[in-house]
FIDO-219620 format. One record per atom (N, C-alpha, C, O): residue in three letters; residue number from 0; atom name; x, y, z. Coordinates in Angstrom, 2 decimals, decimal comma, padded with zeros to 5 digits, always signed. Atoms other than C-alpha are relative to their C-alpha. Layout:
<recs>
<rec 'ALA' NUM 'CA' <X Y Z>>
...
</recs>
This chain:
<recs>
<rec 'MET' 0 'N' <-001,06 +000,64 -000,76>>
<rec 'MET' 0 'CA' <-052,76 -003,37 +000,17>>
<rec 'MET' 0 'C' <+001,27 +000,82 -000,17>>
<rec 'MET' 0 'O' <+001,55 +001,33 -001,26>>
<rec 'THR' 1 'N' <-001,23 -000,78 +000,05>>
<rec 'THR' 1 'CA' <-049,49 -001,65 +001,00>>
<rec 'THR' 1 'C' <+001,11 -000,78 -000,69>>
<rec 'THR' 1 'O' <+001,09 -002,01 -000,77>>
<rec 'GLN' 2 'N' <-001,13 +000,60 +000,70>>
<rec 'GLN' 2 'CA' <-046,31 -002,27 -000,90>>
<rec 'GLN' 2 'C' <+000,86 -000,78 +000,99>>
<rec 'GLN' 2 'O' <+001,01 -000,39 +002,15>>
<rec 'LEU' 3 'N' <-000,86 +000,83 -000,84>>
<rec 'LEU' 3 'CA' <-044,02 -004,98 +000,46>>
<rec 'LEU' 3 'C' <+001,36 +000,66 +000,18>>
<rec 'LEU' 3 'O' <+001,89 +001,29 -000,74>>
<rec 'ALA' 4 'N' <-001,37 -000,44 -000,24>>
<rec 'ALA' 4 'CA' <-040,73 -004,04 +002,06>>
<rec 'ALA' 4 'C' <+000,94 -000,87 -000,84>>
<rec 'ALA' 4 'O' <+000,66 -002,05 -001,05>>
<rec 'PRO' 5 'N' <-000,93 +000,78 +000,83>>
<rec 'PRO' 5 'CA' <-037,78 -005,12 -000,10>>
<rec 'PRO' 5 'C' <+000,49 -001,28 +000,68>>
<rec 'PRO' 5 'O' <+000,69 -002,30 +000,02>>
<rec 'GLN' 6 'N' <-000,46 +001,17 -000,72>>
<rec 'GLN' 6 'CA' <-036,63 -007,52 +002,63>>
<rec 'GLN' 6 'C' <-001,04 -001,12 -000,04>>
<rec 'GLN' 6 'O' <-000,69 -002,30 -000,13>>
<rec 'VAL' 7 'N' <+001,09 +000,98 +000,06>>
<rec 'VAL' 7 'CA' <-040,03 -009,25 +002,60>>
<rec 'VAL' 7 'C' <-000,07 -000,60 -001,40>>
<rec 'VAL' 7 'O' <-000,21 -001,81 -001,55>>
<rec 'GLU' 8 'N' <+000,01 +000,49 +001,38>>
<rec 'GLU' 8 'CA' <-040,01 -009,50 -001,20>>
<rec 'GLU' 8 'C' <+001,15 -000,98 -000,23>>
<rec 'GLU' 8 'O' <+000,96 -002,01 -000,87>>
<rec 'GLN' 9 'N' <-001,16 +000,88 +000,17>>
<rec 'GLN' 9 'CA' <-036,52 -011,03 -001,10>>
<rec 'GLN' 9 'C' <-000,24 -001,34 +000,69>>
<rec 'GLN' 9 'O' <+000,06 -002,39 +000,12>>
<rec 'ALA' 10 'N' <+000,27 +001,25 -000,73>>
<rec 'ALA' 10 'CA' <-037,57 -013,59 +001,53>>
<rec 'ALA' 10 'C' <-001,02 -000,84 -000,76>>
<rec 'ALA' 10 'O' <-000,88 -002,06 -000,83>>
<rec 'ILE' 11 'N' <+001,00 +000,73 +000,79>>
<rec 'ILE' 11 'CA' <-040,61 -014,53 -000,58>>
<rec 'ILE' 11 'C' <+000,67 -000,68 -001,19>>
<rec 'ILE' 11 'O' <+000,43 -001,86 -001,44>>
<rec 'ASP' 12 'N' <-000,68 +000,57 +001,17>>
<rec 'ASP' 12 'CA' <-038,43 -015,05 -003,65>>
<rec 'ASP' 12 'C' <+000,86 -001,20 +000,38>>
<rec 'ASP' 12 'O' <+000,82 -002,23 -000,30>>
<rec 'VAL' 13 'N' <-000,89 +001,08 -000,43>>
<rec 'VAL' 13 'CA' <-035,92 -017,21 -001,77>>
<rec 'VAL' 13 'C' <-000,82 -001,22 +000,42>>
<rec 'VAL' 13 'O' <-000,51 -002,35 +000,01>>
<rec 'ILE' 14 'N' <+000,80 +001,10 -000,51>>
<rec 'ILE' 14 'CA' <-038,57 -019,32 -000,04>>
<rec 'ILE' 14 'C' <-000,79 -000,67 -001,13>>
<rec 'ILE' 14 'O' <-000,84 -001,90 -001,19>>
<rec 'CYS' 15 'N' <+000,80 +000,58 +001,08>>
<rec 'CYS' 15 'CA' <-040,77 -019,79 -003,13>>
<rec 'CYS' 15 'C' <+000,86 -000,80 -000,99>>
<rec 'CYS' 15 'O' <+000,37 -001,74 -001,61>>
<rec 'ALA' 16 'N' <-000,89 +000,74 +000,89>>
<rec 'ALA' 16 'CA' <-037,77 -020,96 -005,15>>
<rec 'ALA' 16 'C' <+000,27 -001,41 +000,52>>
<rec 'ALA' 16 'O' <+000,76 -002,26 -000,23>>
<rec 'LEU' 17 'N' <-000,25 +001,31 -000,59>>
<rec 'LEU' 17 'CA' <-037,56 -023,95 -002,79>>
<rec 'LEU' 17 'C' <-001,06 -001,04 -000,37>>
<rec 'LEU' 17 'O' <-000,82 -002,23 -000,22>>
<rec 'GLY' 18 'N' <+001,05 +000,93 +000,40>>
<rec 'GLY' 18 'CA' <-040,82 -025,47 -004,04>>
<rec 'GLY' 18 'C' <-001,13 -000,07 +001,01>>
<rec 'GLY' 18 'O' <-001,01 +000,38 +002,15>>
<rec 'CYS' 19 'N' <+001,24 +000,04 -000,77>>
<rec 'CYS' 19 'CA' <-044,31 -026,17 -002,71>>
<rec 'CYS' 19 'C' <+000,17 -000,63 +001,38>>
<rec 'CYS' 19 'O' <-000,30 -000,08 +002,38>>
<rec 'GLU' 20 'N' <-000,11 +000,73 -001,28>>
<rec 'GLU' 20 'CA' <-043,38 -028,66 +000,00>>
<rec 'GLU' 20 'C' <+000,73 +000,83 +001,05>>
<rec 'GLU' 20 'O' <+000,31 +000,90 +002,20>>
<rec 'LEU' 21 'N' <-000,76 -000,81 -000,95>>
<rec 'LEU' 21 'CA' <-040,79 -026,40 +001,59>>
<rec 'LEU' 21 'C' <-000,70 +001,30 +000,34>>
<rec 'LEU' 21 'O' <-000,61 +001,78 +001,47>>
<rec 'VAL' 22 'N' <+000,76 -001,21 -000,31>>
<rec 'VAL' 22 'CA' <-042,96 -023,30 +001,27>>
<rec 'VAL' 22 'C' <-001,04 -000,32 +001,07>>
<rec 'VAL' 22 'O' <-001,23 +000,46 +002,00>>
<rec 'THR' 23 'N' <+000,97 +000,43 -001,01>>
<rec 'THR' 23 'CA' <-045,63 -025,18 +003,22>>
<rec 'THR' 23 'C' <+000,67 -000,17 +001,36>>
<rec 'THR' 23 'O' <+000,09 +000,18 +002,39>>
<rec 'ALA' 24 'N' <-000,74 +000,16 -001,25>>
<rec 'ALA' 24 'CA' <-043,01 -026,05 +005,84>>
<rec 'ALA' 24 'C' <+000,35 +001,37 +000,61>>
<rec 'ALA' 24 'O' <+000,27 +001,54 +001,83>>
<rec 'TYR' 25 'N' <-000,32 -001,34 -000,49>>
<rec 'TYR' 25 'CA' <-041,97 -022,39 +006,11>>
<rec 'TYR' 25 'C' <-001,25 +000,69 +000,55>>
<rec 'TYR' 25 'O' <-001,17 +001,41 +001,54>>
<rec 'ILE' 26 'N' <+001,26 -000,56 -000,52>>
<rec 'ILE' 26 'CA' <-045,61 -021,35 +006,55>>
<rec 'ILE' 26 'C' <-000,25 -000,55 +001,40>>
<rec 'ILE' 26 'O' <-000,60 +000,20 +002,31>>
<rec 'GLY' 27 'N' <+000,17 +000,61 -001,31>>
<rec 'GLY' 27 'CA' <-045,85 -023,80 +009,43>>
<rec 'GLY' 27 'C' <+000,97 +000,57 +001,02>>
<rec 'GLY' 27 'O' <+000,58 +000,85 +002,16>>
<rec 'ALA' 28 'N' <-001,01 -000,56 -000,90>>
<rec 'ALA' 28 'CA' <-042,63 -022,49 +010,95>>
<rec 'ALA' 28 'C' <-000,37 +001,43 +000,40>>
<rec 'ALA' 28 'O' <-000,23 +001,80 +001,56>>
<rec 'LEU' 29 'N' <+000,41 -001,37 -000,32>>
<rec 'LEU' 29 'CA' <-043,86 -018,90 +010,71>>
<rec 'LEU' 29 'C' <-001,19 +000,01 +000,96>>
<rec 'LEU' 29 'O' <-001,24 +000,81 +001,89>>
<rec 'ARG' 30 'N' <+001,17 +000,08 -000,89>>
<rec 'ARG' 30 'CA' <-047,16 -019,86 +012,33>>
<rec 'ARG' 30 'C' <+000,40 -000,36 +001,42>>
<rec 'ARG' 30 'O' <-000,21 +000,11 +002,39>>
<rec 'ARG' 31 'N' <-000,46 +000,43 -001,33>>
<rec 'ARG' 31 'CA' <-045,26 -021,48 +015,21>>
<rec 'ARG' 31 'C' <+000,99 +000,99 +000,62>>
<rec 'ARG' 31 'O' <+001,42 +000,82 +001,76>>
<rec 'GLY' 32 'N' <-000,94 -001,00 -000,51>>
<rec 'GLY' 32 'CA' <-042,98 -018,45 +015,60>>
<rec 'GLY' 32 'C' <+001,45 -000,41 -000,09>>
<rec 'GLY' 32 'O' <+002,30 +000,17 +000,58>>
<rec 'GLU' 33 'N' <-001,38 +000,47 +000,16>>
<rec 'GLU' 33 'CA' <-039,86 -020,33 +014,54>>
<rec 'GLU' 33 'C' <+000,77 +000,94 -000,92>>
<rec 'GLU' 33 'O' <+000,19 +001,57 -001,81>>
<rec 'THR' 34 'N' <-000,87 -000,84 +000,82>>
<rec 'THR' 34 'CA' <-036,93 -018,47 +013,01>>
<rec 'THR' 34 'C' <+000,78 -000,89 -000,96>>
<rec 'THR' 34 'O' <+001,33 -001,92 -000,58>>
<rec 'ARG' 35 'N' <-000,79 +000,67 +001,03>>
<rec 'ARG' 35 'CA' <-035,32 -019,60 +009,78>>
<rec 'ARG' 35 'C' <+000,93 +001,03 -000,62>>
<rec 'ARG' 35 'O' <+000,61 +002,22 -000,62>>
<rec 'PRO' 36 'N' <-000,98 -000,95 +000,56>>
<rec 'PRO' 36 'CA' <-032,27 -018,04 +008,07>>
<rec 'PRO' 36 'C' <-000,59 +000,92 -001,07>>
<rec 'PRO' 36 'O' <-000,18 +002,08 -001,18>>
<rec 'GLU' 37 'N' <+000,54 -000,80 +001,10>>
<rec 'GLU' 37 'CA' <-034,34 -016,83 +005,11>>
<rec 'GLU' 37 'C' <-000,79 +001,22 +000,47>>
<rec 'GLU' 37 'O' <-000,99 +002,16 -000,30>>
<rec 'TYR' 38 'N' <+000,76 -001,16 -000,49>>
<rec 'TYR' 38 'CA' <-036,36 -014,47 +007,31>>
<rec 'TYR' 38 'C' <+000,42 +000,44 +001,40>>
<rec 'TYR' 38 'O' <-000,31 +001,18 +002,06>>
<rec 'ALA' 39 'N' <-000,48 -000,33 -001,35>>
<rec 'ALA' 39 'CA' <-034,32 -014,14 +010,51>>
<rec 'ALA' 39 'C' <+000,17 +001,50 +000,21>>
<rec 'ALA' 39 'O' <-000,04 +001,98 +001,33>>
<rec 'ALA' 40 'N' <-000,25 -001,43 -000,14>>
<rec 'ALA' 40 'CA' <-033,55 -010,47 +009,84>>
<rec 'ALA' 40 'C' <-001,28 +000,84 -000,04>>
<rec 'ALA' 40 'O' <-001,23 +002,05 +000,19>>
<rec 'LEU' 41 'N' <+001,25 -000,75 +000,09>>
<rec 'LEU' 41 'CA' <-037,22 -009,50 +009,44>>
<rec 'LEU' 41 'C' <-000,56 +000,31 +001,39>>
<rec 'LEU' 41 'O' <-000,36 -000,45 +002,34>>
<rec 'THR' 42 'N' <+000,69 -000,36 -001,25>>
<rec 'THR' 42 'CA' <-039,16 -007,73 +012,17>>
<rec 'THR' 42 'C' <-001,22 -000,89 +000,16>>
<rec 'THR' 42 'O' <-001,61 -001,60 -000,77>>
<rec 'ALA' 43 'N' <+001,21 +000,79 -000,24>>
<rec 'ALA' 43 'CA' <-042,20 -009,38 +013,74>>
<rec 'ALA' 43 'C' <-001,11 +000,40 -000,99>>
<rec 'ALA' 43 'O' <-001,82 -000,47 -001,50>>
<rec 'GLY' 44 'N' <+001,00 -000,47 +000,96>>
<rec 'GLY' 44 'CA' <-044,45 -007,24 +011,53>>
<rec 'GLY' 44 'C' <+000,29 -000,49 -001,41>>
<rec 'GLY' 44 'O' <-000,62 -000,88 -002,13>>
<rec 'GLN' 45 'N' <-000,39 +000,48 +001,32>>
<rec 'GLN' 45 'CA' <-042,50 -008,18 +008,41>>
<rec 'GLN' 45 'C' <-000,22 -001,51 -000,11>>
<rec 'GLN' 45 'O' <-000,61 -002,00 -001,17>>
<rec 'ARG' 46 'N' <+000,23 +001,45 +000,01>>
<rec 'ARG' 46 'CA' <-042,71 -011,86 +009,36>>
<rec 'ARG' 46 'C' <-001,50 -000,30 -000,14>>
<rec 'ARG' 46 'O' <-001,88 -001,24 -000,84>>
<rec 'ALA' 47 'N' <+001,45 +000,17 +000,14>>
<rec 'ALA' 47 'CA' <-046,48 -011,55 +009,73>>
<rec 'ALA' 47 'C' <-000,42 +000,27 -001,44>>
<rec 'ALA' 47 'O' <-001,26 -000,45 -001,98>>
<rec 'ARG' 48 'N' <+000,31 -000,32 +001,40>>
<rec 'ARG' 48 'CA' <-046,64 -009,95 +006,28>>
<rec 'ARG' 48 'C' <+000,50 -001,11 -000,91>>
<rec 'ARG' 48 'O' <-000,18 -001,48 -001,87>>
<rec 'LEU' 49 'N' <-000,56 +001,11 +000,76>>
<rec 'LEU' 49 'CA' <-044,39 -012,69 +004,90>>
<rec 'LEU' 49 'C' <-000,94 -001,20 +000,07>>
<rec 'LEU' 49 'O' <-001,23 -001,83 -000,96>>
<rec 'LEU' 50 'N' <+000,93 +001,11 -000,17>>
<rec 'LEU' 50 'CA' <-046,73 -015,33 +006,32>>
<rec 'LEU' 50 'C' <-001,27 +000,23 -000,82>>
<rec 'LEU' 50 'O' <-001,72 -000,68 -001,52>>
<rec 'ASP' 51 'N' <+001,21 -000,32 +000,78>>
<rec 'ASP' 51 'CA' <-049,77 -013,60 +004,80>>
<rec 'ASP' 51 'C' <+000,24 -000,19 -001,50>>
<rec 'ASP' 51 'O' <-000,58 -000,78 -002,20>>
<rec 'GLU' 52 'N' <-000,32 +000,09 +001,43>>
<rec 'GLU' 52 'CA' <-048,08 -013,37 +001,40>>
<rec 'GLU' 52 'C' <+000,23 -001,44 -000,44>>
<rec 'GLU' 52 'O' <-000,26 -001,85 -001,49>>
<rec 'LEU' 53 'N' <-000,24 +001,40 +000,35>>
<rec 'LEU' 53 'CA' <-046,88 -016,98 +001,41>>
<rec 'LEU' 53 'C' <-001,31 -000,80 -000,02>>
<rec 'LEU' 53 'O' <-001,52 -001,64 -000,90>>
<rec 'GLN' 54 'N' <+001,29 +000,69 -000,02>>
<rec 'GLN' 54 'CA' <-050,35 -018,20 +002,36>>
<rec 'GLN' 54 'C' <-000,83 +000,38 -001,23>>
<rec 'GLN' 54 'O' <-001,50 -000,48 -001,80>>
<rec 'ALA' 55 'N' <+000,74 -000,44 +001,20>>
<rec 'ALA' 55 'CA' <-051,88 -016,13 -000,47>>
<rec 'ALA' 55 'C' <+000,57 -000,67 -001,24>>
<rec 'ALA' 55 'O' <-000,19 -001,12 -002,11>>
<rec 'ILE' 56 'N' <-000,64 +000,66 +001,15>>
<rec 'ILE' 56 'CA' <-049,36 -017,53 -002,95>>
<rec 'ILE' 56 'C' <-000,38 -001,47 -000,04>>
<rec 'ILE' 56 'O' <-000,74 -001,99 -001,10>>
<rec 'MET' 57 'N' <+000,29 +001,43 -000,04>>
<rec 'MET' 57 'CA' <-049,95 -021,10 -001,81>>
<rec 'MET' 57 'C' <-001,48 -000,30 -000,25>>
<rec 'MET' 57 'O' <-001,81 -001,40 -000,69>>
<rec 'SER' 58 'N' <+001,43 +000,24 +000,26>>
<rec 'SER' 58 'CA' <-053,73 -020,70 -002,04>>
<rec 'SER' 58 'C' <-000,24 -000,21 -001,49>>
<rec 'SER' 58 'O' <-001,21 -000,86 -001,88>>
<rec 'VAL' 59 'N' <+000,09 +000,18 +001,45>>
<rec 'VAL' 59 'CA' <-053,19 -020,54 -005,80>>
<rec 'VAL' 59 'C' <+000,61 -001,34 -000,41>>
<rec 'VAL' 59 'O' <+000,09 -002,01 -001,30>>
<rec 'TYR' 60 'N' <-000,76 +001,18 +000,42>>
<rec 'TYR' 60 'CA' <-050,72 -023,45 -005,99>>
<rec 'TYR' 60 'C' <-000,35 -001,28 +000,72>>
<rec 'TYR' 60 'O' <-000,08 -002,36 +000,19>>
<rec 'GLU' 61 'N' <+000,25 +001,20 -000,80>>
<rec 'GLU' 61 'CA' <-051,92 -025,86 -003,30>>
<rec 'GLU' 61 'C' <-000,73 -001,13 -000,76>>
<rec 'GLU' 61 'O' <-000,36 -002,29 -000,60>>
<rec 'PRO' 62 'N' <+000,64 +001,13 +000,69>>
<rec 'PRO' 62 'CA' <-054,29 -027,81 -005,55>>
<rec 'PRO' 62 'C' <+000,97 -000,79 -000,89>>
<rec 'PRO' 62 'O' <+000,75 -001,98 -001,15>>
<rec 'ARG' 63 'N' <-000,96 +000,66 +000,88>>
<rec 'ARG' 63 'CA' <-051,29 -028,62 -007,77>>
<rec 'ARG' 63 'C' <+001,19 -000,57 +000,74>>
<rec 'ARG' 63 'O' <+001,97 -001,32 +000,15>>
<rec 'CYS' 64 'N' <-001,21 +000,43 -000,73>>
<rec 'CYS' 64 'CA' <-048,72 -029,28 -005,04>>
<rec 'CYS' 64 'C' <-000,17 -001,39 +000,58>>
<rec 'CYS' 64 'O' <+000,74 -001,91 +001,22>>
</recs>
């Protein structure tokens, strides 16, 4: 897997700090193509990568959320 762009890493950190429920909401927003301030500056490709990364992170935490 390729290294994450710094902007994607920063968005992940900001979003994950919000907690499981909000991370799940952001995943839904990304899937629907909605823009949120935490990732508004990302390109479409970076947003797709952000979605992939958030889904991977949540696959570990979802049973506990």
